[in-house]
N, C-alpha and C positions, 0 to 999 in steps of 0.2 A: 503494500500500499504505500503511495506515496506520502513525503511527510509536507504538512502542512506549508512549507516555504514553495515548495517544488508546484502547489495546485497555480491554475490558471487564475487569476483574477481581475477581471476589465479595469476596474474602481482603481489603477496603481497612479492616477494621474500624471498621465507622461513622465512616467517614468521616476516623479521626484520621490513620491510615498513607496518605500520598502515594506513596512509591517503596522502592525499595529497589537497596541495588546491593552486586555484588560484585567486588575489585577483588586481582586476584594479582601480584606482583612479582617478574619474573625475570630472570636475566642468564647470557649465556653465558659457559666455563668458559675458552674461550682468547682474548675480548677485554679490554680494560679496562675501568669501570665510564666511562658515561659522559661522566662531567667530565675522563676524561682520553682521549680517544677523539679521534681524528685524524680528520678529514674523508671517506679514506676508509674508514677503519674503518666509520664511521657508513651511509655508501653501501654496505658490506661487510653489515652487518647485513641492513637492509632489505633487501636482494637475496636475504639467507639465508631470511628470516622469508616474504619472497615468495613463496620457489619451496617452501617447505614449504606454505605457503597453497594454493598455484595452483589443487589442484583437490579441493584439502578440503570435505567437506561434514560440518556434525554435524548432532547430536540437535534433532528437528524442520524438518529442513531448512534448517539456518541456514550460508547461506554468505557468504563475506567478500571484499569487494573494496578494491582497491588506493587510497589518496588519498594523492596524495604533497604533504604539506602544503607546502611553498615553491610551491606552482603553487594554492594556495587564494589568493582575494585575501582582503581582512580583514575585510568584511563578512562573507564563508562563514564563517568561521574562528570569528569572534566572535560568529556567530549561534548555530554548535555549541555555542560554551561556556554561550551563556543557554537553550539547551536539554538542558542538564547532559550532555552528549556528550564534551566535552572539556574539561582546566580552563583558564583565562583564563592559565594562562601557558603551556599546550602552544599557546593559539592567538596568542600574542602575539610567542612565539620558533620557530619556524616550521621553521628552517633546520637541515638534515640531519635531520628526523623524517616520517616516515608514518604513518599510521591505517588501519587494515583493519576493515573497518565491515559488517555488514549492513545488510539493507534497511533493516527495521526501526527502525535504530539501537539496538536493544537490544544487541546484542552488537561488544567493538569489543577490536582489540590493537593498543596503543601502542607503536610503534617508537623509541628514542633518548628518551625523555624523562627523569626522575630516573633508571631502570633500562632496561637495554636492550628489553624486553619487559615489559608490564603489559597485564593481560586484563582487560577488564571488561564485567559483565553486568547490565543493566537491566531492574527490572520495576516495573510500576504495582502498588500494593498491595503487600501483606505476601507474598513469596516467597521468600526465601531460602535455604531447603534446593535448589530450582529452579533458584536462580543460580549457586549453587554448582555443582549436578552438570555444570550446564552449562562453567562455566570448568574445573573440575577436566577433564573430557572433551579440551577446546583443549590446558590443560593437559600434559594426560599424552601428544597427536599434538605438538604440537611438543615435546618433552624428547625422543623417539626420535627428533627428526633434528638436534636444534639441541644436545645435552646442555647442561642447565641446572646454572651453579655450585650446588655441594652440599656442606653439610660434614656429618660426623655428629653432631657436636656442634653445630654453629650452628644446623643445615638450609638452608634456601636464603640465599645470601649477596647481600646488597644493597647498593646505594652506601651507602641511611643506613643507620645500625644501628639504627635503633629500629621497620625492618622483617624484620629478621633473625626466620630462624624459618621459619615457615606462609610469610610475604611478605601476608598476606593481609587485607586490609581490606573490613571489612561494614561497610555504613551503612542508617541508616532513616531517611528526612527522614516525621518528623512537624508535622501541624497543632494547634498546643498554646493558640490563643486563649482558653480561662479559665485552663491557668498562668500564661500572660505576663500579663494580666489584675490575676491576684493575686498578682503578682512572685513567682512559683515555681521558677520558670527557675535565678534563680542557685543554689538551696537543691539542685536535681535536678544540676545540675551538678557540686555540691558532694560528692554521695551517688555520681554513679556514677563520680566521679574516681578516687574510694575502692575501685571496682571491676573497675576498669582501663578504663573506659569514656570519651568524653567527648562534650562537649555541642556543637554549633556552628551558625552561623548556613546558611541555606538554600544558601550556594554552598562551603559546607566551611570547611576550614579559611583562620582569618585573617577572615572576612567576618560581617555583623552579619545578624542577623534582619530578616526584610522578610514583611510577612504573617502572621506567628506560625509561620511556617516552622522547625523545627528539625532537624537531622541527629544521630542519637546512632550512635557510632560503634565499632569495638573499638579499644583502643592495645596492648594485650599480644598480640606475634604471637611470641614465645620461649618455649619450656615449657609447651606446649600445642596440642591439637589444631585443626585448622579448624572440625573440627564441634563442638566445645568453644567454642571462642569464636564460632561462632553460636548457640549454644543460651544462651550468658552473654547475649550478645545481647536477645537472645530473651524470655529471663525479663526483664529490667531493662525493654525496650520495653513486654510486655505488660501490666506492672504500670503505665507512665506511663496508656499505654491507658484502663486502667482507671480511672485517677484522673481525666484528662480529661473522661469520659463521664461520670464521678458527678459533677463540678462542671459539665458543661453541662445535667445534669438539672438539680442543684439548684435555678441559675441562672433555668433556662428556668421549672419549676415557680413561683420567687420571684415572676418580673416576667414574664410572659409576652405581655401587650402591649406591654411596650417592646423585649424581645428581636424580635418581629416587626416591628413598628414598623423597627428600625434593619434588619433582613433586609431587609424589600420598599423603604425607603428605598435600600438600595444597588441592589435590582435596577431599580429605577424610574431610577436615575444613570444605571447601564450599559446599560439596554435604551433610554436614549433622550442620553447624551451626544452632544456634537459636536467635544470634546475629550480625553483621555483620556491624563494622565501612567502613568508606569510606575508609581512610587509609589503615584498616588491608584487606581491599577487593581488592586494585591496588597494596599491595606486594603479595596477593597471588594468584590474577589472571595473575601475570608479570611470575609467576613459570608455570603456564598453557599455556600459552602462549609458553615459552621453550620449555616446553615437546611435544607441538604441534608442533612444528618448527623442534622438534629432531625426530618424529614420535613414543615417547613415548607414548601420548594421541592421542584418535582419536577424537578432536574435532572442528565443525566447524569453523570456523573466524569467520562468523558471530554472533556467540555466544558470543566468546570471545570481540567480538565490542559491540554488550550489556552489557555485564557487563563492561566497561569502559564507553560507552556514557550515559548509563540510567538508573545509578546508586547513582549520584549525590543526594545530599540530598535535593533539591529542584525539581528535574525528581521523584526522591520517592514520595515524596507528589504530585507531577502531577499526575501520572502515579495511586497513589495507593491509595493517600488519607492518611486518619490518622492524630495523630497530629505532632505538629512540635517540641516537644520533643525528643531529640536524642536518647532516649531509643526506643520509638516507632518504630522511624527511622530506627534503626538499625535491629528491628524486621521485618520489610516490607522487610529491603532489603535482609535479609539471607532467607525471603519467597521466591523473586524473584529468587534470585541467585541458591535457590535448584532446583526448577521449571525450570529454563534452563539448568541448569546440567544433573538434571536426570530427563530428558526426553525417 
């Protein structure tokens, strides 16, 4: 079965929007927050969530199977982090934690991360309303049997006060090469911060941008509805999309030959290289993504997403085996990229 990022989504907004994510943070009313839980309480929460989800089936025939994070090896766990399924922290600290995940990895329920439960829904392209609908369905289902901690004034109670209220984090990953080259990202970050949003690198909080990929997400969760939070986020995102598209059009019209040259050089290198590092791939595939959005190259978005989400160091080791030695990984990565591009 194809993974979530390999699915064709026609709402990718001219190649600017890469993916969307909805996350809901929830806690059980009769158990301390995770930072104060005993090992037995952690096991109890995993057991209770497992029983609640055991025979559950949600919209689009979504079913979730359990992964005991303690039993996952280091390579598998970190490969999942590279695919944006789990956070690097969740991959590094697996004791007393579990993950319930759909076959295509688009839907996941984290147990005993920063909160007892975190519901996550991912989608290629721009599809926040659908992601929220699926997350809300799972949220309502679990609340009936688990009873989430809720206050009439503060909303859903969470371990971190910044998540109080809806417990919602919505984010959109954008490809912004023109805004980046024009040094507009800092101004963008300053502007959206005044509107209750934040701009981060491609791996979320604390990460740097690679391949001109940035995430815009909401920060305000208290005193605002989930729908309003999403509407506000999409309003900002749509403005950024229009600005990036305008810059791309102007740059291409101003110097078509140089732009084409950069794009085709990137394609030539990746189609023939025998060694490719992660950083080089991100830089060159950014040009391929730009070329596809301009109509210069005919490359399916699912291929570009595979180059982004399946080529990290751990993902290559998991998928193709080989030595953890960096040169061997670079060789295997180059082989994987050639197969994707020369089909």
